[in-house]
C-alpha positions in Angstrom: 36.5 -21.2 2.4 36.1 -24.7 1.1 35.3 -25.4 -2.7 32.8 -27.8 -3.6 32.8 -30.2 -6.7 29.3 -31.6 -6.7 28.4 -34.8 -9.2 25.6 -37.2 -9.3 24.7 -40.2 -11.5 28.1 -40.9 -13.0 26.5 -44.8 -13.2 30.4 -46.0 -13.8 31.4 -43.2 -16.6 33.5 -40.3 -15.7 34.4 -37.5 -18.4 38.2 -36.9 -18.1 36.7 -32.9 -17.6 36.0 -33.6 -14.4 39.3 -33.5 -13.3 39.6 -30.0 -14.7 36.9 -28.7 -13.6 37.2 -29.7 -10.0 40.6 -29.2 -9.9 40.4 -26.3 -7.8 38.2 -27.8 -5.4 38.8 -28.7 -2.2 36.6 -31.7 -1.7 34.1 -33.7 -4.2 30.2 -34.8 -2.9 29.1 -37.8 -4.7 24.8 -37.7 -4.9 25.3 -41.4 -5.7 24.8 -44.5 -8.6 28.8 -44.0 -8.9 28.3 -47.2 -10.9 31.2 -48.9 -10.0 33.6 -48.7 -6.9 36.7 -48.1 -9.6 34.9 -44.3 -10.9 34.7 -43.9 -6.7 38.8 -44.8 -6.2 39.5 -42.1 -8.8 37.5 -39.5 -7.2 38.8 -40.1 -3.9 42.5 -40.7 -5.1 42.2 -37.1 -6.6 40.1 -34.8 -4.0 38.8 -35.9 -0.5 35.1 -37.5 -1.4 32.0 -37.6 0.5 29.1 -39.3 -1.2 26.1 -41.7 -0.7 25.1 -44.8 -2.6 22.2 -44.6 -5.2 19.8 -47.0 -6.3 21.8 -48.9 -9.0 25.0 -49.1 -6.9 25.9 -52.8 -5.4 27.5 -53.8 -2.6 30.8 -52.3 -2.6 29.7 -49.1 -2.7 27.4 -49.6 -0.4 29.5 -51.1 2.1 31.6 -47.6 2.0 29.1 -45.2 1.1 25.9 -44.7 3.3 22.3 -44.1 2.1 21.9 -41.2 4.0 24.9 -38.6 4.7 24.9 -35.6 7.7 28.1 -33.5 8.3 28.9 -30.4 8.7 30.9 -28.1 6.0 32.3 -25.3 8.3 29.3 -23.3 9.5 26.8 -25.6 7.2 24.9 -28.2 7.9 24.3 -30.9 5.1 22.3 -33.7 4.5 22.3 -35.9 1.4 20.4 -38.6 0.1 20.3 -39.9 -3.6 16.5 -40.3 -4.0 15.4 -37.4 -2.2 13.3 -35.2 -4.1 13.2 -31.7 -3.8 11.1 -28.8 -2.5 7.3 -29.6 -1.8 8.7 -33.1 -3.4 10.5 -34.8 -0.9 10.9 -38.4 -0.2 9.7 -40.3 2.8 13.1 -40.7 3.7 14.4 -37.1 3.1 11.3 -35.0 5.0 12.0 -36.9 8.3 15.8 -36.0 8.1 15.5 -32.6 6.9 12.8 -32.0 9.5 15.1 -33.9 12.2 18.5 -32.7 11.0 17.3 -29.5 9.9 20.4 -29.0 7.3 21.0 -25.8 5.5 21.7 -27.9 2.3 19.7 -30.6 0.8 21.6 -32.5 -1.7 20.2 -35.1 -3.9 20.6 -37.2 -7.0 18.3 -39.3 -9.1 16.0 -37.2 -11.3 19.0 -36.8 -14.1 17.4 -33.4 -14.0 19.8 -30.0 -13.0 18.1 -28.2 -10.2 19.3 -25.1 -7.5 16.6 -24.0 -5.4 15.6 -22.6 -2.3 12.7 -24.2 0.0 10.9 -21.5 2.3 9.1 -24.1 4.5 12.8 -25.6 6.0 14.8 -22.6 5.0 16.8 -25.0 3.2 18.6 -25.0 -0.5 18.3 -27.6 -2.7 21.2 -28.6 -5.3 20.6 -31.7 -7.6 23.4 -31.3 -9.8 21.6 -33.7 -12.4 23.5 -36.9 -14.1 27.1 -36.7 -15.2 27.3 -40.0 -16.8 26.0 -41.4 -20.3 23.1 -43.5 -18.7 19.7 -42.0 -18.5 17.3 -39.7 -20.2 19.4 -36.3 -20.0 20.0 -35.0 -22.7 23.4 -32.8 -21.1 26.0 -33.9 -18.5 25.9 -31.6 -15.4 27.9 -30.7 -12.4 28.4 -27.9 -10.1 30.7 -26.4 -8.3 30.3 -24.0 -5.5 31.8 -22.7 -2.1 31.2 -23.2 1.3 32.0 -20.0 3.5 31.6 -19.5 6.9 27.6 -19.8 6.9 27.5 -18.6 3.5 26.9 -20.8 0.5 27.7 -18.8 -2.8 29.6 -18.6 -6.6 27.7 -21.9 -7.7 28.6 -22.0 -11.1 26.7 -24.7 -13.4 29.0 -26.7 -15.3 27.8 -28.6 -18.9 30.5 -31.8 -19.9 28.6 -32.0 -23.4 25.5 -34.4 -24.5 24.7 -37.4 -23.1 
């Protein structure tokens, strides 16, 4: 069983509450727009960190984190792309990788809109944790916490950090 803390769109600002909410997590996954390497380093010092770069991230982040990340967690194939869209509205890049890699879990960020929805066409769960930073048009800062147990994804919790 692997407990995951999912975050995105921090834009260089990290709420200290993240460390409390992710204290029991085994890994943190960041879906892009870290904002700066110092923020990524703080998360990485706290828990093992996986992530992708976002459109606002500079060369320091892009040197360490890829645009597209494909990996397996337990028995779940995971695909992460910052600008990926969502079911029936995937970016061209995401659609290509979804069709090729056939993930059971597709994670994106960018929109600042929290979404957890199943894609019947590709038999894939889509998650976007919304935005945890203070920059953007979202009204509430959000995170997701969930568990991967073998091939099951469960115990999905949306966490509100407060107003932007």
